[in-house]
SEDRENPA-914966 format. One record per residue (C-alpha): residue number from 0; residue in one letter; x, y, z. Coordinates in Angstrom, 2 decimals, always signed. Layout:
{k:NUM, r:a, x:X, y:Y, z:Z}
...
END
This chain:
{k:0, r:m, x:+90.31, y:+144.39, z:-8.35}
{k:1, r:p, x:+89.00, y:+145.74, z:-5.04}
{k:2, r:r, x:+90.02, y:+143.81, z:-1.98}
{k:3, r:w, x:+87.25, y:+142.84, z:+0.45}
{k:4, r:i, x:+87.83, y:+142.22, z:+4.14}
{k:5, r:w, x:+84.83, y:+140.54, z:+5.76}
{k:6, r:i, x:+84.91, y:+141.33, z:+9.43}
{k:7, r:v, x:+84.77, y:+138.03, z:+11.29}
{k:8, r:l, x:+88.09, y:+137.65, z:+13.09}
{k:9, r:i, x:+88.73, y:+140.47, z:+15.45}
{k:10, r:g, x:+91.96, y:+142.27, z:+16.19}
{k:11, r:l, x:+92.68, y:+144.67, z:+19.01}
{k:12, r:v, x:+95.27, y:+147.41, z:+18.88}
{k:13, r:s, x:+96.81, y:+149.38, z:+21.69}
{k:14, r:l, x:+97.50, y:+153.07, z:+21.94}
{k:15, r:a, x:+99.20, y:+154.49, z:+25.02}
{k:16, r:a, x:+97.64, y:+157.56, z:+26.58}
{k:17, r:c, x:+95.45, y:+158.37, z:+23.57}
{k:18, r:t, x:+92.78, y:+159.88, z:+25.79}
{k:19, r:s, x:+94.90, y:+162.40, z:+27.60}
{k:20, r:a, x:+98.04, y:+163.33, z:+25.70}
{k:21, r:t, x:+97.43, y:+161.94, z:+22.22}
{k:22, r:g, x:+94.54, y:+161.55, z:+19.79}
{k:23, r:n, x:+93.39, y:+159.51, z:+16.84}
{k:24, r:p, x:+96.39, y:+160.27, z:+14.59}
{k:25, r:a, x:+98.67, y:+158.39, z:+17.04}
{k:26, r:a, x:+99.46, y:+154.73, z:+16.49}
{k:27, r:q, x:+101.45, y:+151.92, z:+18.01}
{k:28, r:a, x:+102.04, y:+148.29, z:+17.11}
{k:29, r:p, x:+98.90, y:+146.09, z:+17.19}
{k:30, r:l, x:+98.50, y:+143.31, z:+19.71}
{k:31, r:p, x:+97.78, y:+139.72, z:+18.61}
{k:32, r:p, x:+94.17, y:+139.08, z:+17.56}
{k:33, r:t, x:+91.68, y:+138.10, z:+20.21}
{k:34, r:a, x:+89.23, y:+135.24, z:+19.89}
{k:35, r:p, x:+86.68, y:+135.72, z:+17.10}
{k:36, r:v, x:+83.33, y:+137.31, z:+17.75}
{k:37, r:i, x:+80.72, y:+136.01, z:+15.37}
{k:38, r:t, x:+77.68, y:+138.14, z:+16.16}
{k:39, r:p, x:+77.31, y:+141.77, z:+17.17}
{k:40, r:e, x:+76.27, y:+142.71, z:+20.66}
{k:41, r:p, x:+72.61, y:+143.51, z:+21.34}
{k:42, r:p, x:+71.69, y:+147.17, z:+21.09}
{k:43, r:t, x:+71.70, y:+149.39, z:+24.16}
{k:44, r:p, x:+68.76, y:+151.81, z:+24.26}
{k:45, r:t, x:+69.16, y:+155.31, z:+25.63}
{k:46, r:t, x:+66.65, y:+158.08, z:+25.88}
{k:47, r:r, x:+66.88, y:+161.05, z:+23.56}
{k:48, r:p, x:+69.59, y:+163.35, z:+25.00}
{k:49, r:t, x:+68.45, y:+166.26, z:+27.11}
{k:50, r:t, x:+68.91, y:+169.62, z:+25.45}
{k:51, r:a, x:+67.93, y:+171.94, z:+28.29}
{k:52, r:p, x:+68.29, y:+175.60, z:+27.37}
{k:53, r:a, x:+71.69, y:+177.18, z:+27.94}
{k:54, r:t, x:+72.23, y:+180.92, z:+28.19}
{k:55, r:p, x:+71.12, y:+182.32, z:+25.87}
{k:56, r:a, x:+68.38, y:+179.78, z:+25.19}
{k:57, r:p, x:+68.02, y:+178.55, z:+21.61}
{k:58, r:s, x:+64.99, y:+179.73, z:+19.73}
{k:59, r:p, x:+62.11, y:+177.26, z:+20.04}
{k:60, r:s, x:+61.72, y:+175.10, z:+16.98}
{k:61, r:p, x:+60.15, y:+171.75, z:+16.31}
{k:62, r:a, x:+62.62, y:+168.92, z:+16.83}
{k:63, r:p, x:+63.25, y:+167.11, z:+13.55}
{k:64, r:t, x:+62.45, y:+163.44, z:+13.39}
{k:65, r:t, x:+65.18, y:+161.00, z:+12.41}
{k:66, r:p, x:+63.88, y:+158.35, z:+10.01}
{k:67, r:a, x:+64.17, y:+154.95, z:+11.65}
{k:68, r:a, x:+66.47, y:+152.39, z:+10.05}
{k:69, r:v, x:+64.58, y:+149.94, z:+7.84}
{k:70, r:v, x:+66.23, y:+146.99, z:+9.58}
{k:71, r:d, x:+68.17, y:+146.51, z:+12.78}
{k:72, r:p, x:+71.84, y:+147.18, z:+11.88}
{k:73, r:t, x:+72.86, y:+144.42, z:+14.29}
{k:74, r:r, x:+71.30, y:+141.92, z:+11.86}
{k:75, r:l, x:+73.97, y:+142.56, z:+9.25}
{k:76, r:t, x:+77.60, y:+141.61, z:+8.83}
{k:77, r:y, x:+80.04, y:+144.28, z:+7.72}
{k:78, r:a, x:+82.95, y:+144.34, z:+5.31}
{k:79, r:l, x:+85.66, y:+146.77, z:+4.30}
{k:80, r:e, x:+86.31, y:+147.05, z:+0.58}
{k:81, r:r, x:+89.81, y:+148.36, z:+0.01}
{k:82, r:i, x:+89.66, y:+151.18, z:-2.53}
{k:83, r:a, x:+93.27, y:+152.40, z:-2.35}
{k:84, r:d, x:+96.32, y:+152.35, z:-0.11}
{k:85, r:g, x:+99.81, y:+153.77, z:+0.20}
{k:86, r:f, x:+98.85, y:+157.07, z:+1.85}
{k:87, r:n, x:+101.05, y:+158.54, z:+4.58}
{k:88, r:r, x:+99.07, y:+158.91, z:+7.83}
{k:89, r:p, x:+95.73, y:+159.90, z:+6.25}
{k:90, r:t, x:+93.55, y:+162.11, z:+8.45}
{k:91, r:h, x:+90.48, y:+163.04, z:+6.40}
{k:92, r:l, x:+88.47, y:+162.08, z:+3.30}
{k:93, r:t, x:+85.75, y:+164.03, z:+1.52}
{k:94, r:h, x:+84.38, y:+165.00, z:-1.88}
{k:95, r:a, x:+84.08, y:+168.36, z:-3.63}
{k:96, r:g, x:+80.35, y:+168.18, z:-4.36}
{k:97, r:d, x:+81.02, y:+169.16, z:-7.97}
{k:98, r:g, x:+79.72, y:+166.01, z:-9.67}
{k:99, r:s, x:+83.23, y:+164.82, z:-10.57}
{k:100, r:g, x:+83.10, y:+161.74, z:-8.36}
{k:101, r:r, x:+86.57, y:+162.52, z:-7.03}
{k:102, r:l, x:+87.62, y:+161.73, z:-3.49}
{k:103, r:f, x:+90.13, y:+163.93, z:-1.66}
{k:104, r:v, x:+92.43, y:+162.29, z:+0.88}
{k:105, r:v, x:+94.28, y:+164.45, z:+3.40}
{k:106, r:e, x:+97.69, y:+163.41, z:+4.73}
{k:107, r:q, x:+98.83, y:+164.59, z:+8.14}
{k:108, r:a, x:+102.15, y:+165.96, z:+6.90}
{k:109, r:g, x:+100.43, y:+168.50, z:+4.64}
{k:110, r:r, x:+99.34, y:+167.04, z:+1.30}
{k:111, r:v, x:+95.92, y:+166.44, z:-0.25}
{k:112, r:w, x:+95.58, y:+163.76, z:-2.94}
{k:113, r:i, x:+92.81, y:+163.03, z:-5.42}
{k:114, r:l, x:+91.37, y:+159.56, z:-5.91}
{k:115, r:r, x:+89.57, y:+159.12, z:-9.22}
{k:116, r:d, x:+87.96, y:+155.75, z:-9.89}
{k:117, r:g, x:+90.16, y:+154.22, z:-7.20}
{k:118, r:q, x:+93.40, y:+155.57, z:-8.67}
{k:119, r:r, x:+95.49, y:+158.24, z:-7.01}
{k:120, r:l, x:+96.56, y:+161.01, z:-9.37}
{k:121, r:a, x:+100.27, y:+161.46, z:-9.89}
{k:122, r:e, x:+100.52, y:+164.94, z:-8.36}
{k:123, r:p, x:+98.90, y:+166.18, z:-5.14}
{k:124, r:f, x:+95.95, y:+168.55, z:-5.29}
{k:125, r:l, x:+97.59, y:+170.64, z:-2.56}
{k:126, r:d, x:+101.02, y:+170.50, z:-0.91}
{k:127, r:i, x:+101.55, y:+172.81, z:+2.09}
{k:128, r:r, x:+104.08, y:+170.69, z:+3.99}
{k:129, r:a, x:+106.30, y:+173.76, z:+4.40}
{k:130, r:l, x:+103.54, y:+175.45, z:+6.43}
{k:131, r:v, x:+102.40, y:+172.48, z:+8.51}
{k:132, r:g, x:+103.79, y:+171.32, z:+11.82}
{k:133, r:s, x:+103.06, y:+167.63, z:+12.33}
{k:134, r:r, x:+105.59, y:+166.44, z:+14.90}
{k:135, r:g, x:+102.89, y:+165.87, z:+17.51}
{k:136, r:n, x:+100.54, y:+162.92, z:+17.14}
{k:137, r:e, x:+97.52, y:+165.21, z:+16.94}
{k:138, r:q, x:+99.08, y:+167.95, z:+14.86}
{k:139, r:g, x:+99.26, y:+168.36, z:+11.09}
{k:140, r:l, x:+96.89, y:+168.96, z:+8.21}
{k:141, r:l, x:+93.64, y:+167.75, z:+9.73}
{k:142, r:s, x:+90.82, y:+168.40, z:+7.25}
{k:143, r:i, x:+89.63, y:+170.05, z:+4.04}
{k:144, r:a, x:+86.16, y:+171.48, z:+3.29}
{k:145, r:f, x:+84.89, y:+172.53, z:-0.13}
{k:146, r:h, x:+82.60, y:+175.52, z:-0.46}
{k:147, r:p, x:+78.99, y:+174.52, z:-1.28}
{k:148, r:q, x:+79.42, y:+176.38, z:-4.60}
{k:149, r:f, x:+82.90, y:+175.00, z:-5.25}
{k:150, r:a, x:+82.01, y:+174.00, z:-8.80}
{k:151, r:a, x:+81.40, y:+177.66, z:-9.59}
{k:152, r:n, x:+83.84, y:+179.53, z:-7.32}
{k:153, r:g, x:+86.70, y:+177.06, z:-6.75}
{k:154, r:r, x:+87.00, y:+177.92, z:-3.04}
{k:155, r:f, x:+88.01, y:+175.45, z:-0.35}
{k:156, r:f, x:+89.29, y:+175.59, z:+3.23}
{k:157, r:v, x:+91.86, y:+173.70, z:+5.29}
{k:158, r:n, x:+92.54, y:+173.31, z:+9.00}
{k:159, r:y, x:+96.13, y:+172.66, z:+10.09}
{k:160, r:t, x:+98.61, y:+173.30, z:+12.87}
{k:161, r:d, x:+101.48, y:+175.53, z:+11.79}
{k:162, r:t, x:+105.17, y:+175.01, z:+12.54}
{k:163, r:g, x:+104.65, y:+176.70, z:+15.90}
{k:164, r:g, x:+101.83, y:+174.31, z:+16.81}
{k:165, r:d, x:+98.97, y:+176.81, z:+16.52}
{k:166, r:t, x:+95.72, y:+176.19, z:+14.63}
{k:167, r:v, x:+95.24, y:+177.86, z:+11.25}
{k:168, r:v, x:+92.08, y:+177.92, z:+9.16}
{k:169, r:a, x:+92.89, y:+179.11, z:+5.64}
{k:170, r:e, x:+91.12, y:+179.51, z:+2.31}
{k:171, r:y, x:+92.53, y:+178.40, z:-1.03}
{k:172, r:r, x:+91.28, y:+178.34, z:-4.60}
{k:173, r:v, x:+91.62, y:+175.81, z:-7.35}
{k:174, r:s, x:+93.94, y:+176.65, z:-10.26}
{k:175, r:a, x:+93.17, y:+176.53, z:-13.98}
{k:176, r:d, x:+93.86, y:+172.81, z:-13.66}
{k:177, r:p, x:+90.85, y:+171.37, z:-11.77}
{k:178, r:n, x:+93.12, y:+168.76, z:-10.19}
{k:179, r:r, x:+95.58, y:+171.28, z:-8.74}
{k:180, r:a, x:+95.06, y:+174.00, z:-6.15}
{k:181, r:d, x:+96.69, y:+177.40, z:-6.45}
{k:182, r:p, x:+99.09, y:+177.63, z:-3.47}
{k:183, r:a, x:+99.48, y:+181.38, z:-4.01}
{k:184, r:s, x:+95.77, y:+181.91, z:-3.31}
{k:185, r:a, x:+96.13, y:+181.23, z:+0.43}
{k:186, r:r, x:+94.20, y:+183.54, z:+2.74}
{k:187, r:v, x:+94.28, y:+182.97, z:+6.51}
{k:188, r:l, x:+90.86, y:+183.34, z:+8.12}
{k:189, r:l, x:+91.50, y:+182.31, z:+11.68}
{k:190, r:q, x:+94.42, y:+181.51, z:+13.97}
{k:191, r:i, x:+94.09, y:+179.98, z:+17.43}
{k:192, r:a, x:+97.03, y:+179.76, z:+19.83}
{k:193, r:q, x:+97.43, y:+176.22, z:+21.16}
{k:194, r:p, x:+98.89, y:+175.86, z:+24.68}
{k:195, r:a, x:+99.75, y:+172.18, z:+24.13}
{k:196, r:a, x:+100.38, y:+169.82, z:+21.21}
{k:197, r:n, x:+97.24, y:+167.73, z:+21.72}
{k:198, r:h, x:+93.48, y:+168.33, z:+21.54}
{k:199, r:n, x:+93.45, y:+170.43, z:+18.37}
{k:200, r:g, x:+90.05, y:+169.29, z:+17.11}
{k:201, r:g, x:+90.62, y:+169.97, z:+13.44}
{k:202, r:l, x:+87.49, y:+169.28, z:+11.39}
{k:203, r:l, x:+85.95, y:+171.80, z:+9.00}
{k:204, r:l, x:+82.44, y:+171.18, z:+7.66}
{k:205, r:f, x:+79.89, y:+173.31, z:+5.87}
{k:206, r:g, x:+76.52, y:+172.92, z:+7.51}
{k:207, r:p, x:+73.14, y:+172.68, z:+5.79}
{k:208, r:d, x:+72.84, y:+176.43, z:+6.41}
{k:209, r:g, x:+75.91, y:+177.19, z:+4.28}
{k:210, r:y, x:+78.06, y:+178.36, z:+7.20}
{k:211, r:l, x:+81.47, y:+176.90, z:+8.02}
{k:212, r:y, x:+81.69, y:+174.92, z:+11.28}
{k:213, r:i, x:+85.04, y:+174.44, z:+13.02}
{k:214, r:g, x:+85.72, y:+171.91, z:+15.79}
{k:215, r:t, x:+88.31, y:+172.94, z:+18.39}
{k:216, r:g, x:+89.80, y:+171.02, z:+21.30}
{k:217, r:d, x:+90.23, y:+172.33, z:+24.83}
{k:218, r:g, x:+93.91, y:+173.23, z:+24.42}
{k:219, r:g, x:+95.34, y:+169.93, z:+25.52}
{k:220, r:s, x:+97.41, y:+168.65, z:+28.40}
{k:221, r:a, x:+94.95, y:+166.62, z:+30.50}
{k:222, r:g, x:+91.82, y:+167.41, z:+32.48}
{k:223, r:d, x:+91.31, y:+170.80, z:+30.78}
{k:224, r:p, x:+93.53, y:+172.83, z:+33.15}
{k:225, r:l, x:+92.33, y:+176.07, z:+31.54}
{k:226, r:d, x:+88.67, y:+175.10, z:+31.99}
{k:227, r:a, x:+88.41, y:+176.14, z:+28.34}
{k:228, r:g, x:+85.42, y:+173.91, z:+27.65}
{k:229, r:q, x:+83.15, y:+175.92, z:+29.96}
{k:230, r:r, x:+84.56, y:+179.38, z:+29.24}
{k:231, r:l, x:+83.00, y:+181.58, z:+26.57}
{k:232, r:d, x:+86.00, y:+183.94, z:+26.31}
{k:233, r:t, x:+88.13, y:+181.40, z:+24.41}
{k:234, r:l, x:+87.67, y:+179.56, z:+21.12}
{k:235, r:l, x:+89.11, y:+176.37, z:+22.65}
{k:236, r:g, x:+86.78, y:+173.47, z:+23.43}
{k:237, r:k, x:+84.06, y:+174.66, z:+21.06}
{k:238, r:l, x:+82.13, y:+174.23, z:+17.88}
{k:239, r:l, x:+82.52, y:+177.48, z:+15.95}
{k:240, r:r, x:+80.30, y:+178.82, z:+13.15}
{k:241, r:i, x:+81.38, y:+181.54, z:+10.71}
{k:242, r:d, x:+80.21, y:+183.10, z:+7.45}
{k:243, r:v, x:+82.98, y:+182.85, z:+4.83}
{k:244, r:d, x:+80.94, y:+184.65, z:+2.14}
{k:245, r:n, x:+80.86, y:+188.02, z:+3.88}
{k:246, r:g, x:+83.16, y:+190.19, z:+5.98}
{k:247, r:q, x:+86.93, y:+190.32, z:+6.23}
{k:248, r:p, x:+88.26, y:+187.79, z:+6.88}
{k:249, r:y, x:+84.79, y:+186.42, z:+7.72}
{k:250, r:a, x:+81.48, y:+187.51, z:+9.21}
{k:251, r:i, x:+79.51, y:+186.28, z:+12.22}
{k:252, r:p, x:+76.13, y:+184.74, z:+11.36}
{k:253, r:p, x:+73.44, y:+186.96, z:+12.89}
{k:254, r:d, x:+71.82, y:+184.06, z:+14.75}
{k:255, r:n, x:+74.99, y:+182.84, z:+16.49}
{k:256, r:p, x:+73.93, y:+182.46, z:+20.13}
{k:257, r:f, x:+76.53, y:+184.60, z:+21.90}
{k:258, r:i, x:+76.81, y:+187.46, z:+19.43}
{k:259, r:n, x:+75.43, y:+190.02, z:+21.89}
{k:260, r:r, x:+76.70, y:+188.54, z:+25.14}
{k:261, r:a, x:+79.38, y:+190.55, z:+26.93}
{k:262, r:g, x:+82.62, y:+188.64, z:+27.44}
{k:263, r:a, x:+81.67, y:+185.87, z:+25.01}
{k:264, r:l, x:+83.24, y:+185.29, z:+21.60}
{k:265, r:p, x:+80.67, y:+185.57, z:+18.81}
{k:266, r:e, x:+82.09, y:+182.69, z:+16.73}
{k:267, r:i, x:+80.92, y:+180.15, z:+19.31}
{k:268, r:w, x:+78.00, y:+177.93, z:+18.30}
{k:269, r:a, x:+78.33, y:+175.28, z:+21.06}
{k:270, r:y, x:+80.68, y:+174.66, z:+23.98}
{k:271, r:g, x:+81.66, y:+172.14, z:+26.64}
{k:272, r:l, x:+83.78, y:+169.98, z:+24.30}
{k:273, r:r, x:+87.07, y:+168.24, z:+25.03}
{k:274, r:n, x:+88.36, y:+167.19, z:+21.62}
{k:275, r:p, x:+85.65, y:+166.90, z:+18.94}
{k:276, r:w, x:+87.98, y:+165.24, z:+16.44}
{k:277, r:r, x:+85.10, y:+164.44, z:+14.11}
{k:278, r:f, x:+81.48, y:+165.56, z:+13.82}
{k:279, r:a, x:+78.87, y:+165.09, z:+11.09}
{k:280, r:f, x:+75.65, y:+166.62, z:+9.80}
{k:281, r:d, x:+72.67, y:+164.60, z:+8.65}
{k:282, r:p, x:+70.63, y:+167.14, z:+6.65}
{k:283, r:a, x:+67.96, y:+164.56, z:+5.83}
{k:284, r:a, x:+67.04, y:+164.30, z:+9.51}
{k:285, r:g, x:+68.19, y:+167.74, z:+10.60}
{k:286, r:m, x:+70.64, y:+166.36, z:+13.16}
{k:287, r:l, x:+74.23, y:+167.04, z:+14.21}
{k:288, r:f, x:+76.45, y:+164.26, z:+15.60}
{k:289, r:i, x:+79.56, y:+165.19, z:+17.64}
{k:290, r:a, x:+81.98, y:+162.48, z:+18.78}
{k:291, r:d, x:+84.03, y:+163.88, z:+21.67}
{k:292, r:v, x:+87.22, y:+162.09, z:+22.71}
{k:293, r:g, x:+87.19, y:+161.32, z:+26.43}
{k:294, r:q, x:+89.68, y:+161.66, z:+29.27}
{k:295, r:n, x:+90.32, y:+158.53, z:+31.34}
{k:296, r:a, x:+87.10, y:+156.59, z:+31.41}
{k:297, r:w, x:+84.42, y:+157.44, z:+28.80}
{k:298, r:e, x:+84.04, y:+158.17, z:+25.10}
{k:299, r:e, x:+80.86, y:+159.86, z:+23.90}
{k:300, r:v, x:+78.67, y:+160.70, z:+20.92}
{k:301, r:n, x:+76.33, y:+163.68, z:+21.19}
{k:302, r:v, x:+73.28, y:+164.26, z:+19.00}
{k:303, r:a, x:+71.28, y:+167.47, z:+18.68}
{k:304, r:p, x:+69.12, y:+169.30, z:+16.12}
{k:305, r:v, x:+71.27, y:+171.23, z:+13.68}
{k:306, r:d, x:+69.56, y:+174.51, z:+14.56}
{k:307, r:a, x:+69.98, y:+174.15, z:+18.35}
{k:308, r:a, x:+72.33, y:+177.00, z:+19.26}
{k:309, r:g, x:+74.28, y:+177.66, z:+22.44}
{k:310, r:l, x:+74.27, y:+174.08, z:+23.72}
{k:311, r:n, x:+76.67, y:+173.02, z:+26.48}
{k:312, r:y, x:+77.99, y:+169.47, z:+25.99}
{k:313, r:g, x:+79.34, y:+169.30, z:+29.51}
{k:314, r:w, x:+83.14, y:+169.00, z:+29.52}
{k:315, r:r, x:+84.87, y:+169.33, z:+32.01}
{k:316, r:l, x:+81.93, y:+169.11, z:+34.36}
{k:317, r:m, x:+81.22, y:+165.71, z:+32.84}
{k:318, r:e, x:+83.07, y:+163.02, z:+30.94}
{k:319, r:g, x:+80.57, y:+161.02, z:+28.97}
{k:320, r:d, x:+77.48, y:+160.72, z:+31.18}
{k:321, r:q, x:+79.46, y:+160.79, z:+34.43}
{k:322, r:c, x:+80.60, y:+163.72, z:+36.55}
{k:323, r:y, x:+84.28, y:+164.51, z:+36.14}
{k:324, r:r, x:+85.12, y:+167.78, z:+37.91}
{k:325, r:p, x:+83.62, y:+168.23, z:+40.37}
{k:326, r:t, x:+82.66, y:+164.63, z:+41.09}
{k:327, r:n, x:+79.27, y:+165.77, z:+42.39}
{k:328, r:c, x:+78.44, y:+168.02, z:+39.41}
{k:329, r:d, x:+74.97, y:+169.28, z:+38.55}
{k:330, r:p, x:+74.11, y:+168.08, z:+35.01}
{k:331, r:s, x:+71.05, y:+170.28, z:+34.60}
{k:332, r:g, x:+71.28, y:+172.43, z:+31.49}
{k:333, r:l, x:+73.83, y:+170.14, z:+29.85}
{k:334, r:v, x:+73.36, y:+168.03, z:+26.72}
{k:335, r:l, x:+73.82, y:+164.41, z:+27.75}
{k:336, r:p, x:+75.35, y:+162.05, z:+25.19}
{k:337, r:a, x:+73.26, y:+159.72, z:+23.07}
{k:338, r:a, x:+75.90, y:+156.99, z:+23.39}
{k:339, r:v, x:+78.91, y:+156.32, z:+25.60}
{k:340, r:y, x:+81.43, y:+153.51, z:+25.94}
{k:341, r:g, x:+84.10, y:+152.88, z:+28.53}
{k:342, r:h, x:+87.81, y:+152.22, z:+28.63}
{k:343, r:d, x:+87.61, y:+149.26, z:+30.99}
{k:344, r:n, x:+87.03, y:+146.29, z:+28.68}
{k:345, r:a, x:+87.48, y:+144.94, z:+25.17}
{k:346, r:t, x:+84.02, y:+146.08, z:+24.09}
{k:347, r:g, x:+85.06, y:+149.68, z:+24.73}
{k:348, r:g, x:+88.20, y:+151.48, z:+23.69}
{k:349, r:c, x:+90.17, y:+154.64, z:+24.35}
{k:350, r:s, x:+89.62, y:+157.19, z:+21.56}
{k:351, r:v, x:+86.40, y:+157.63, z:+19.61}
{k:352, r:t, x:+86.60, y:+158.38, z:+15.88}
{k:353, r:g, x:+83.39, y:+160.10, z:+14.89}
{k:354, r:g, x:+81.75, y:+158.79, z:+11.76}
{k:355, r:e, x:+78.98, y:+159.43, z:+9.27}
{k:356, r:v, x:+75.26, y:+158.81, z:+8.78}
{k:357, r:y, x:+74.58, y:+156.41, z:+5.94}
{k:358, r:r, x:+72.51, y:+157.95, z:+3.12}
{k:359, r:g, x:+73.77, y:+155.94, z:+0.17}
{k:360, r:m, x:+71.94, y:+153.73, z:-2.34}
{k:361, r:r, x:+73.92, y:+150.49, z:-2.16}
{k:362, r:q, x:+72.64, y:+149.54, z:+1.31}
{k:363, r:p, x:+69.14, y:+151.04, z:+1.78}
{k:364, r:a, x:+68.58, y:+149.03, z:+4.97}
{k:365, r:l, x:+71.14, y:+151.26, z:+6.70}
{k:366, r:a, x:+69.52, y:+154.61, z:+5.83}
{k:367, r:g, x:+69.78, y:+156.95, z:+8.82}
{k:368, r:v, x:+72.25, y:+154.82, z:+10.78}
{k:369, r:y, x:+75.30, y:+156.62, z:+12.18}
{k:370, r:f, x:+78.54, y:+154.60, z:+12.25}
{k:371, r:y, x:+81.55, y:+155.41, z:+14.43}
{k:372, r:a, x:+84.63, y:+153.54, z:+15.64}
{k:373, r:d, x:+87.31, y:+153.38, z:+18.29}
{k:374, r:f, x:+90.84, y:+154.06, z:+17.10}
{k:375, r:c, x:+92.50, y:+151.82, z:+19.66}
{k:376, r:t, x:+90.41, y:+148.64, z:+19.66}
{k:377, r:g, x:+88.95, y:+148.75, z:+16.14}
{k:378, r:n, x:+85.42, y:+148.45, z:+17.50}
{k:379, r:l, x:+82.73, y:+149.65, z:+15.06}
{k:380, r:w, x:+79.40, y:+150.87, z:+16.43}
{k:381, r:a, x:+76.03, y:+151.75, z:+14.96}
{k:382, r:l, x:+73.79, y:+154.43, z:+16.47}
{k:383, r:w, x:+70.20, y:+154.86, z:+15.35}
{k:384, r:e, x:+66.89, y:+156.20, z:+16.63}
{k:385, r:n, x:+63.97, y:+153.92, z:+17.34}
{k:386, r:a, x:+60.66, y:+155.22, z:+18.67}
{k:387, r:g, x:+62.25, y:+158.35, z:+20.10}
{k:388, r:a, x:+65.14, y:+156.60, z:+21.84}
{k:389, r:w, x:+68.71, y:+156.29, z:+20.60}
{k:390, r:q, x:+70.08, y:+152.76, z:+20.38}
{k:391, r:h, x:+73.71, y:+151.87, z:+19.88}
{k:392, r:a, x:+75.42, y:+148.54, z:+19.38}
{k:393, r:l, x:+78.85, y:+147.12, z:+18.71}
{k:394, r:v, x:+78.41, y:+145.67, z:+15.22}
{k:395, r:a, x:+81.98, y:+144.65, z:+14.27}
{k:396, r:r, x:+85.60, y:+144.78, z:+15.26}
{k:397, r:l, x:+87.91, y:+146.09, z:+12.59}
{k:398, r:t, x:+91.52, y:+145.18, z:+11.97}
{k:399, r:i, x:+92.40, y:+148.77, z:+11.05}
{k:400, r:q, x:+93.09, y:+151.88, z:+13.12}
{k:401, r:t, x:+90.34, y:+154.19, z:+11.95}
{k:402, r:t, x:+91.56, y:+157.79, z:+11.86}
{k:403, r:s, x:+88.52, y:+159.22, z:+10.07}
{k:404, r:f, x:+85.33, y:+158.50, z:+8.18}
{k:405, r:g, x:+84.10, y:+160.19, z:+5.02}
{k:406, r:v, x:+81.41, y:+159.98, z:+2.36}
{k:407, r:d, x:+81.40, y:+160.22, z:-1.41}
{k:408, r:e, x:+78.90, y:+162.10, z:-3.56}
{k:409, r:e, x:+76.61, y:+159.06, z:-3.55}
{k:410, r:g, x:+76.47, y:+158.93, z:+0.25}
{k:411, r:e, x:+78.60, y:+155.80, z:+0.65}
{k:412, r:i, x:+80.75, y:+155.67, z:+3.80}
{k:413, r:y, x:+84.54, y:+155.34, z:+3.77}
{k:414, r:l, x:+87.06, y:+154.68, z:+6.53}
{k:415, r:l, x:+90.72, y:+155.68, z:+6.65}
{k:416, r:d, x:+93.37, y:+153.45, z:+8.19}
{k:417, r:r, x:+96.32, y:+155.00, z:+9.99}
{k:418, r:a, x:+98.53, y:+152.60, z:+8.01}
{k:419, r:g, x:+97.48, y:+154.26, z:+4.73}
{k:420, r:g, x:+94.44, y:+152.43, z:+3.40}
{k:421, r:v, x:+91.12, y:+153.79, z:+2.13}
{k:422, r:y, x:+88.14, y:+151.47, z:+2.62}
{k:423, r:r, x:+84.46, y:+151.55, z:+1.72}
{k:424, r:l, x:+81.97, y:+150.14, z:+4.22}
{k:425, r:a, x:+79.74, y:+147.33, z:+2.93}
{k:426, r:s, x:+77.22, y:+145.06, z:+4.61}
{k:427, r:q, x:+75.33, y:+141.83, z:+4.15}
{k:428, r:k, x:+72.19, y:+140.70, z:+5.95}
{k:429, r:l, x:+72.57, y:+137.80, z:+8.34}
{k:430, r:p, x:+70.43, y:+134.74, z:+7.59}
{k:431, r:d, x:+67.20, y:+134.55, z:+9.58}
END
């Protein structure tokens, strides 16, 4: 019997230094619950983020239109339906896109488990704990991505930090048993030296174009001492885009923006990122959402068309929508965030966990709404477009520490709790 948690009473949790030296996988003991909040906060409108051309400028293309939500997501209450629990520090959830209905849950220490009809299978799909270094709060096995033709070719990809703390992106194949990977099939595609234990990014996603996108952090420490976010000669602080179907070990897509620029690395799709722990595509609207973990004051969510190449998201010139270094920065040419929240009060937080756009069938009123959360406070936000402007609102406060979001093959949204639970997001309309 699934367990439902209707979000009425609100709990806050605390995480020391999660914006500078640690990230979402870190956890500390929760504080006592605060007073209940019965209704969500009113939405905050923002204008569509500026996407002024960077160098080189992206090719002109019509900006896709995001379908507006059928109803205001602040007029609903939200619940978490517990699907499973007992996982050890889960970091990622996804599906294989093969029609099996299976969910794959990644554990930080190096295992991937299958959930079928809410039941975890007895043996892990993949166990690479011997290869994974997970001593740091932001290290470990961080994500898994299945090839768009996985049902036919059995290929999938993982992102982890090795025992030396460096990032590894590797390919594996499924074995003759569809519920077990072949560990001997490992093929390393990419390795990135990490100067510190934090800010590893870690998400792998296949885009609507069939290419593999890789989120990387700025190399860690605090304040981006390498200025990696703004440099094009390093893979740190970037969104990368590679072709895993050609080349050895991969090819560069011919329309990557810096492929012919001297001194720039051709894998780079976008730059100016601090620690894009989670990002998401919404193919139905042609949009890309990047949640970038902030430094000391601001968390941010960026939104841009999926085909907009070479964008600069601003770090370390800016943190959120404010200048960071220098304090009198020039924001021209930068992509400004669609939503920000601060660290200075209970309606904010300290470490954004990027989410997913709802495209399921159970809750049609939420179609096109992007949900994201704060790891430290449990705050859950909705972000949606209305008449050309992005609106965001605090819609609930969760009693879990959300390490990641995911979706199933039906488009339903799931949340992972640092304590080991897997939850499905549900909603109910408030009475008029």
